[in-house]
MDTraj code that builds the backbone (N, CA, C; nanometers):
import mdtraj as md
import numpy as np

residues = "GLN VAL GLN LEU VAL GLU SER GLY GLY ASP LEU VAL GLN PRO GLY GLY SER LEU ARG LEU SER CYS ALA ALA SER GLY SER ILE SER ASN ILE ASN LEU MET ARG TRP TYR ARG GLN ALA PRO GLY LYS GLU ARG GLU TRP VAL ALA THR THR THR SER GLY GLY THR MET TYR TYR ALA ASP SER VAL LYS GLY ARG PHE THR ILE SER ARG ASP ASN ALA LYS ASN THR VAL TYR LEU GLN MET ASN SER LEU LYS LEU GLU ASP THR ALA VAL TYR TYR CYS ASN ALA GLN PRO ARG SER TYR SER ASN MET ASN TYR TRP GLY LYS GLY THR LEU VAL THR VAL SER SER".split()
xyz = np.array([
    [1.1040, 0.6640, 4.4370],
    [1.2141, 0.6908, 4.3456],
    [1.2017, 0.5989, 4.2299],
    [1.2327, 0.6449, 4.1098],
    [1.2380, 0.5698, 3.9894],
    [1.3752, 0.5810, 3.9243],
    [1.4455, 0.4687, 3.9101],
    [1.5712, 0.4591, 3.8410],
    [1.5481, 0.3857, 3.7091],
    [1.6112, 0.4360, 3.6052],
    [1.5974, 0.3824, 3.4724],
    [1.7368, 0.3550, 3.4147],
    [1.7490, 0.2372, 3.3556],
    [1.8767, 0.1919, 3.2987],
    [1.8503, 0.1416, 3.1580],
    [1.9087, 0.2123, 3.0611],
    [1.8998, 0.1742, 2.9205],
    [2.0085, 0.0754, 2.8836],
    [1.9822, -0.0092, 2.7916],
    [2.0827, -0.0998, 2.7320],
    [2.0444, -0.1378, 2.5906],
    [2.1347, -0.2012, 2.5225],
    [2.1089, -0.2474, 2.3864],
    [2.1763, -0.1696, 2.2754],
    [2.2305, -0.0520, 2.3065],
    [2.2997, 0.0225, 2.2092],
    [2.4191, -0.0416, 2.1443],
    [2.4373, -0.0242, 2.0117],
    [2.5401, -0.0981, 1.9429],
    [2.5728, -0.0300, 1.8097],
    [2.6736, -0.0790, 1.7387],
    [2.7041, -0.0340, 1.6078],
    [2.6347, -0.1241, 1.5100],
    [2.5512, -0.0674, 1.4190],
    [2.4803, -0.1437, 1.3211],
    [2.4978, -0.0810, 1.1846],
    [2.4732, -0.1582, 1.0823],
    [2.4800, -0.1099, 0.9445],
    [2.3405, -0.0481, 0.9060],
    [2.3438, 0.0413, 0.8057],
    [2.2184, 0.0929, 0.7553],
    [2.1282, -0.0182, 0.7070],
    [1.9979, -0.0082, 0.7448],
    [1.9009, -0.1095, 0.7176],
    [1.8880, -0.2181, 0.8135],
    [1.9798, -0.2167, 0.9155],
    [1.9757, -0.3212, 1.0180],
    [1.8723, -0.2892, 1.1286],
    [1.8664, -0.3753, 1.2252],
    [1.7721, -0.3640, 1.3356],
    [1.8426, -0.3754, 1.4671],
    [1.7792, -0.3140, 1.5702],
    [1.8313, -0.3129, 1.7018],
    [1.7182, -0.2934, 1.8006],
    [1.7236, -0.3587, 1.9197],
    [1.6230, -0.3405, 2.0209],
    [1.6861, -0.2837, 2.1505],
    [1.6349, -0.1713, 2.1870],
    [1.6806, -0.1105, 2.3130],
    [1.5891, -0.1462, 2.4272],
    [1.6444, -0.1522, 2.5495],
    [1.5668, -0.1836, 2.6681],
    [1.5875, -0.0753, 2.7725],
    [1.4788, -0.0542, 2.8451],
    [1.4813, 0.0435, 2.9565],
    [1.4242, -0.0311, 3.0787],
    [1.5130, -0.0674, 3.1728],
    [1.4701, -0.1355, 3.2948],
    [1.4446, -0.0346, 3.4078],
    [1.3287, -0.0424, 3.4662],
    [1.2895, 0.0477, 3.5790],
    [1.3049, -0.0228, 3.7152],
    [1.3311, 0.0574, 3.8092],
    [1.3546, 0.0029, 3.9399],
    [1.2256, -0.0394, 4.0100],
    [1.1082, 0.0109, 3.9665],
    [0.9772, -0.0264, 4.0194],
    [0.8824, -0.0615, 3.9125],
    [0.7602, -0.0846, 3.9570],
    [0.6547, -0.1241, 3.8638],
    [0.6215, -0.0124, 3.7668],
    [0.6323, -0.0419, 3.6365],
    [0.5990, 0.0602, 3.5386],
    [0.4509, 0.0639, 3.5115],
    [0.3749, -0.0221, 3.5718],
    [0.2253, -0.0131, 3.5542],
    [0.1745, 0.1032, 3.6292],
    [0.2481, 0.1534, 3.7227],
    [0.2097, 0.2761, 3.7937],
    [0.2544, 0.4074, 3.7333],
    [0.3292, 0.3945, 3.6135],
    [0.3779, 0.5065, 3.5473],
    [0.2934, 0.5278, 3.4156],
    [0.2346, 0.6483, 3.4051],
    [0.1429, 0.6721, 3.2988],
    [0.2177, 0.6789, 3.1688],
    [0.3330, 0.7598, 3.1544],
    [0.4006, 0.7840, 3.0343],
    [0.5468, 0.7292, 3.0424],
    [0.5837, 0.6488, 2.9436],
    [0.7151, 0.6072, 2.9254],
    [0.7605, 0.6547, 2.7868],
    [0.8752, 0.7217, 2.7746],
    [0.9145, 0.7739, 2.6493],
    [1.0592, 0.7348, 2.6180],
    [1.0881, 0.7471, 2.4864],
    [1.2256, 0.7384, 2.4446],
    [1.2609, 0.8720, 2.3729],
    [1.3757, 0.9278, 2.4067],
    [1.4301, 1.0438, 2.3406],
    [1.5629, 1.0061, 2.2818],
    [1.6161, 1.0916, 2.1961],
    [1.7503, 1.0724, 2.1494],
    [1.8172, 1.2030, 2.1184],
    [1.9524, 1.1995, 2.1225],
    [2.0290, 1.3205, 2.0994],
    [2.1496, 1.2902, 2.0088],
    [2.1479, 1.3398, 1.8892],
    [2.2583, 1.3255, 1.7983],
    [2.3698, 1.4278, 1.8240],
    [2.4907, 1.3994, 1.7853],
    [2.5995, 1.4963, 1.8083],
    [2.5697, 1.6297, 1.7472],
    [2.5820, 1.7363, 1.8222],
    [2.5653, 1.8705, 1.7729],
    [2.4159, 1.9040, 1.7569],
    [2.3260, 1.8238, 1.7989],
    [2.1829, 1.8529, 1.7839],
    [2.1082, 1.8561, 1.9201],
    [1.9936, 1.9170, 1.9186],
    [1.9136, 1.9130, 2.0453],
    [1.8526, 1.7794, 2.0664],
    [1.8223, 1.7455, 2.1914],
    [1.7514, 1.6245, 2.2247],
    [1.6074, 1.6250, 2.1696],
    [1.5692, 1.5175, 2.1027],
    [1.4401, 1.5100, 2.0376],
    [1.3608, 1.3912, 2.0937],
    [1.2315, 1.4092, 2.0973],
    [1.1431, 1.3023, 2.1396],
    [1.1254, 1.1975, 2.0182],
    [1.1258, 1.0689, 2.0552],
    [1.1127, 0.9637, 1.9593],
    [0.9805, 0.8880, 1.9664],
    [0.9458, 0.8455, 2.0868],
    [0.8246, 0.7654, 2.1022],
    [0.7700, 0.7655, 2.2446],
    [0.6423, 0.7426, 2.2577],
    [0.5722, 0.7360, 2.3899],
    [0.4817, 0.6198, 2.4004],
    [0.4793, 0.5604, 2.5129],
    [0.3675, 0.4619, 2.5402],
    [0.3041, 0.5015, 2.6728],
    [0.1672, 0.4864, 2.6729],
    [0.0881, 0.5209, 2.7912],
    [0.0503, 0.3977, 2.8660],
    [0.0103, 0.4141, 2.9938],
    [-0.0393, 0.3047, 3.0677],
    [-0.1624, 0.2432, 3.0100],
    [-0.2347, 0.3200, 2.9301],
    [-0.3583, 0.2742, 2.8576],
    [-0.3308, 0.2017, 2.7298],
    [-0.2042, 0.1911, 2.6946],
    [-0.1664, 0.1176, 2.5721],
    [-0.1604, 0.1948, 2.4450],
    [-0.1672, 0.3307, 2.4548],
    [-0.1568, 0.4145, 2.3360],
    [-0.0111, 0.4412, 2.3062],
    [0.0202, 0.4432, 2.1737],
    [0.1575, 0.4679, 2.1234],
    [0.1633, 0.5875, 2.0411],
    [0.2691, 0.6629, 2.0519],
    [0.2938, 0.7818, 1.9696],
    [0.4346, 0.7815, 1.9182],
    [0.4551, 0.8308, 1.7967],
    [0.5857, 0.8288, 1.7384],
    [0.6167, 0.9631, 1.6676],
    [0.7361, 1.0010, 1.6677],
    [0.7866, 1.1112, 1.5868],
    [0.7800, 1.0737, 1.4446],
    [0.7547, 1.1762, 1.3540],
    [0.7447, 1.1464, 1.2107],
    [0.8685, 1.0785, 1.1526],
    [0.9832, 1.1152, 1.2114],
    [1.1096, 1.0643, 1.1578],
    [1.1323, 0.9119, 1.1786],
    [1.0559, 0.8515, 1.2742],
    [1.0743, 0.7147, 1.2977],
    [0.9449, 0.6315, 1.2773],
    [0.8307, 0.6948, 1.2523],
    [0.7067, 0.6296, 1.2312],
    [0.7152, 0.5265, 1.1226],
    [0.6665, 0.4046, 1.1503],
    [0.6731, 0.2991, 1.0537],
    [0.7973, 0.2195, 1.0631],
    [0.8973, 0.2663, 1.1352],
    [1.0220, 0.1916, 1.1472],
    [1.0496, 0.1446, 1.2907],
    [1.0107, 0.2288, 1.3862],
    [1.0258, 0.2019, 1.5274],
    [0.9000, 0.1572, 1.5996],
    [0.9142, 0.0732, 1.7007],
    [0.8035, 0.0302, 1.7813],
    [0.8386, 0.0321, 1.9277],
    [0.7603, 0.1052, 2.0045],
    [0.7737, 0.1153, 2.1469],
    [0.6753, 0.0151, 2.2112],
    [0.7189, -0.0542, 2.3116],
    [0.6368, -0.1523, 2.3854],
    [0.6813, -0.1577, 2.5306],
    [0.5958, -0.2153, 2.6097],
    [0.6255, -0.2324, 2.7531],
    [0.5882, -0.3734, 2.7949],
    [0.6691, -0.4293, 2.8909],
    [0.6422, -0.5522, 2.9584],
    [0.6346, -0.5256, 3.1085],
    [0.5121, -0.5101, 3.1538],
    [0.4860, -0.4693, 3.2937],
    [0.5419, -0.5711, 3.3941],
    [0.5432, -0.6955, 3.3556],
    [0.5872, -0.8083, 3.4428],
    [0.7373, -0.7888, 3.4640],
    [0.8105, -0.7423, 3.3642],
    [0.9545, -0.7282, 3.3755],
    [0.9946, -0.5797, 3.4047],
    [0.8973, -0.4940, 3.4195],
    [0.9225, -0.3542, 3.4482],
    [1.0201, -0.2957, 3.3465],
    [0.9952, -0.3237, 3.2205],
    [1.0853, -0.2934, 3.1197],
    [1.0082, -0.2302, 2.9991],
    [1.0647, -0.1289, 2.9349],
    [1.0091, -0.0664, 2.8110],
    [1.1159, -0.0954, 2.7018],
    [1.0663, -0.1210, 2.5865],
    [1.1561, -0.1513, 2.4714],
    [1.1338, -0.0523, 2.3552],
    [1.2369, -0.0416, 2.2730],
    [1.2238, 0.0313, 2.1483],
    [1.2863, -0.0537, 2.0410],
    [1.1999, -0.1157, 1.9583],
    [1.2495, -0.1981, 1.8476],
    [1.2699, -0.1008, 1.7272],
    [1.3884, -0.1016, 1.6749],
    [1.4283, -0.0139, 1.5683],
    [1.4640, -0.0982, 1.4461],
    [1.3906, -0.0750, 1.3378],
    [1.4091, -0.1463, 1.2147],
    [1.4461, -0.0423, 1.1020],
    [1.4986, -0.0962, 0.9920],
    [1.5401, -0.0141, 0.8761],
    [1.6187, 0.1109, 0.9260],
    [1.7188, 0.0861, 1.0035],
    [1.7934, 0.2028, 1.0580],
    [1.8670, 0.2822, 0.9523],
    [1.8705, 0.4084, 0.9720],
    [1.9349, 0.5021, 0.8838],
    [2.0552, 0.5713, 0.9519],
    [2.1417, 0.6305, 0.8699],
    [2.2532, 0.7059, 0.9313],
    [2.2093, 0.8076, 1.0290],
    [2.1025, 0.8741, 0.9993],
    [2.0549, 0.9829, 1.0842],
    [1.9868, 0.9395, 1.2101],
    [1.9834, 0.8028, 1.2310],
    [1.9352, 0.7507, 1.3605],
    [2.0451, 0.7461, 1.4640],
    [2.1649, 0.7689, 1.4238],
    [2.2772, 0.7673, 1.5159],
    [2.2599, 0.8726, 1.6236],
    [2.2674, 0.8200, 1.7486],
    [2.2373, 0.9186, 1.8601],
    [2.2493, 0.8397, 1.9974],
    [2.2550, 0.9168, 2.1036],
    [2.2416, 0.8553, 2.2356],
    [2.0912, 0.8531, 2.2651],
    [2.0450, 0.7393, 2.2952],
    [1.8940, 0.7151, 2.3244],
    [1.8736, 0.7154, 2.4741],
    [1.7701, 0.7917, 2.5212],
    [1.7401, 0.8015, 2.6585],
    [1.6029, 0.7618, 2.6866],
    [1.5844, 0.6896, 2.7985],
    [1.4559, 0.6460, 2.8452],
    [1.4052, 0.7536, 2.9500],
    [1.2769, 0.7818, 2.9433],
    [1.2100, 0.8830, 3.0260],
    [1.0859, 0.8306, 3.0841],
    [1.0565, 0.8614, 3.2097],
    [0.9358, 0.8229, 3.2796],
    [0.8656, 0.9402, 3.3435],
    [0.7362, 0.9545, 3.3171],
    [0.6566, 1.0523, 3.3775],
    [0.5367, 0.9822, 3.4439],
    [0.5458, 0.9712, 3.5736],
    [0.4397, 0.8873, 3.6445],
    [0.2987, 0.9313, 3.6190],
    [0.2758, 1.0590, 3.6098],
    [0.1451, 1.1139, 3.5915],
    [0.1475, 1.2191, 3.4770],
    [0.0520, 1.2137, 3.3842],
    [0.0566, 1.3038, 3.2717],
    [0.0385, 1.4491, 3.3170],
    [-0.0218, 1.4763, 3.4318],
    [-0.0459, 1.6110, 3.4809],
    [0.0645, 1.6603, 3.5677],
    [0.1680, 1.5776, 3.5913],
    [0.2781, 1.6112, 3.6813],
    [0.3998, 1.6570, 3.5911],
    [0.4750, 1.7437, 3.6484],
    [0.5996, 1.7873, 3.5806],
    [0.7216, 1.7060, 3.6237],
    [0.7005, 1.5994, 3.7008],
    [0.8100, 1.5139, 3.7516],
    [0.8498, 1.4147, 3.6449],
    [0.9768, 1.4131, 3.6085],
    [1.0314, 1.3224, 3.5070],
    [1.1548, 1.2562, 3.5588],
    [1.1718, 1.1315, 3.5153],
    [1.2916, 1.0537, 3.5455],
    [1.3657, 1.0174, 3.4236],
    [1.5025, 1.0114, 3.4289],
    [1.5808, 0.9880, 3.3091],
    [1.6884, 0.8870, 3.3323],
    [1.7165, 0.8042, 3.2339],
    [1.8226, 0.7157, 3.2389],
    [1.9510, 0.7841, 3.1856],
    [2.0668, 0.7194, 3.1911],
    [2.1848, 0.7798, 3.1478],
    [2.2146, 0.7701, 2.9960],
    [2.1387, 0.6884, 2.9235],
    [2.1475, 0.6751, 2.7821],
    [2.2293, 0.5594, 2.7396],
    [2.2031, 0.5198, 2.6094],
    [2.2780, 0.4119, 2.5437],
    [2.3028, 0.4554, 2.3976],
    [2.4237, 0.4334, 2.3482],
    [2.4653, 0.4907, 2.2253],
    [2.4300, 0.3920, 2.1082],
    [2.3629, 0.4474, 2.0042],
    [2.3304, 0.3717, 1.8765],
    [2.4094, 0.4400, 1.7658],
    [2.4957, 0.3634, 1.6993],
    [2.5689, 0.4120, 1.5853],
    [2.5364, 0.3375, 1.4610],
    [2.4802, 0.4085, 1.3600],
    [2.4501, 0.3441, 1.2365],
    [2.5618, 0.3882, 1.1333],
    [2.6315, 0.2903, 1.0848],
    [2.7408, 0.3246, 0.9976],
    [2.7789, 0.2029, 0.9129],
    [2.8336, 0.2311, 0.7890],
    [2.8800, 0.1264, 0.7032],
    [3.0224, 0.0889, 0.7370],
])
top = md.Topology()
chain = top.add_chain()
for i, resn in enumerate(residues, 1):
    res = top.add_residue(resn, chain, resSeq=i)
    for name in ("N", "CA", "C"):
        top.add_atom(name, md.element.get_by_symbol(name[0]), res)
traj = md.Trajectory(xyz[None], top)
């Protein structure tokens, strides 16, 4: 079983920075794909970023160049560093784990709220 707990959500001003954390109950070195998703009010949940066990990173066009996903296997934690935040980044951010890329099994955290406002 994999449990995920997100933290770090806060109220920030446009142009500010924030780092989200996703703590896993077990070793993330055994998990191939770790992802961040987000869902803004009134909108569908969208994919934000992915990191693989092999060290490859992928980003949505809307956050590329501003967000960085990373993992600390020793701490069983995945991070999302968010810089140059925009109003449209306001959303609940969710951590997702897919142990194997060929498996349909996914684990989700409960989310953490990021609000970008003046």
